C-alpha positions, 0 to 999 in steps of 0.5 A: 242737433249739429250735422257734422261734415260727411254724416246723412241725416239718415245716419243721424237719425238711426244713430238718435233711434238706437241710443235713446231706444225711441222707435220714431224717430225723423228729421224735419228738412234734408241737410246734405252729406257735404254739409254741416249745421242745424238738423231738427231730429223729431222723436215720438209724437214730435214727428208728427208736426215735422211738416211745420218744421219744415216749413220755418224760414233757414239760414244758411252761411255758403261759401261759393267759389268762383271759377269752377262749374261742377255736376252736382253744383258743390266740391263732391262733382266732377268738374264740368268747365272751368273759366278765369274770374279774376276779372270779376268785382265784389261789386258785379257779385253784390249786383247779381245776388240782387236778382235771386232775392224774393220769389225766383224761379229756381231749377233744382241740381239733377244729383238731388232728392227731387223725385222724377217718375217716383225716383229721386232724380240724383240715381238716374244722373248716377246712372248717366241718364238725362235729368229734366227737372223744373223750375219752381217758386222758392223765397229768398228773404235776403243774401248778404256778404259776408267776407270777398276772398277771390275766387271765394264769396262767403255769402248768408242766405235767408230762405224758405222751404225747398231752396238749393243753395247749391242751385245759387251757387250754379246760377251765381256763376252762370250770371256772371259767366265764370261758372261757380259751385259750393264749396261749403255750406253751414246751416245756421239757423232753422226757425228758433233753432240755432247752431250755437245752442245745437248739440254736436253728435260727441257731445249727445254721446257723451250725454246718452252715456251718463243719462243726462241726453233728455236736457237736451229735447225741446218742447213739441211746440217750440218749433211752432211758437209763431203759430197763434195758440188757443186755450180750449174750454175743457168740453171743447178739448174733449170734443177737438180730441174726438175728431170733432169741430167746435165754435171757440168763444170770441174772447178766447181768440182775442188779438187773432185775426181769423181767417179761413184755413187759420191754422192755431195751436190748441191748449188745455186750460191746464197749458199742456197741447192738445194738437193744431187747429184749423178755421173752417170759413164755410161753417165756421167752426174749428176743426182738429187738423192734428190731435198731439197731446 
C-alpha cells in the first residue's frame, strides 16, 4: 500500500483486516506516521514470509532541513537547537554524505520502537527518562542529492534493514556543525515493490466496496524472487511438507551455487509454492525452513 501521511502502520493493517475479513494480517516493516509510501501488508499465509520481506533493500526520498535539531530527529519533535546554516554549501553536504555510505555504525533515535529493557524506547523518552541506545551496523548502499534548496536538501537513500533515515538526517547535521532534522520522508521502493504500483487507502476502499480488491494482491513469492528456486520431485515434495530433509538431484540445482545455509524457494512440479528450504552443509541435505503451500 501507499501509506498516507499521519496513519500508523497498525492502523493500515487494522483497516485491511476489517475490510477484507482476513483474520491474519500483518506488515513487513514499520513506516512512521510522519512518512508516506510503500508499506507491505501481508494477508494469511503471506505473513509467514514477512521476515524475508523485511530484509529487502529499501529506497527513500527524504527532505533534510539544515539548521534545526529536534528531540525526535523529525518535524514532530520539540526543537532542541537552532543554528545559522547559511554558510553550508551543496558541495559540503555532498562531501559529508559520503561518510554515511557503506556499512556504518548508526544509533537509532531515542523516539523509536527499539526495545530497551523489554519496552520500546519511545515510551521511556515520552516519560522524560534518559534513553541510551547502542550504535549498530546498518548498510547504506547509496545516497544521491536530488535537490539543493537551502535550508533544505532532498536526497534519495537506498539502504538495508534497520536503517533510520531520521538518524541519518540528524547525523548529517552534526557532521556539518549546524544541526538538522528530517522534514519529510517517502519510502519509494521495497525490493520489487514500488510506490508507483502501490494502492492508496482511498482506491482500496473503492475496490473493497465493488469487490475487486483481490486484484491488487501479489503472489506470496513475489517478494522472494531474488532467492534461488528449486523444483522438487513429487516424493521430495511430500517429505518437505512433512518436515523431513531431502537430497535434491544435481540437475535440479543447475545454475545454483550451493553453500551451507543457502535458502531457496521450493516449488512442486505443478509450479505451486511449497515453501523455503535451507541447505545443511554437514548432512548435505535440504531441510524445510518454512512450509507455505
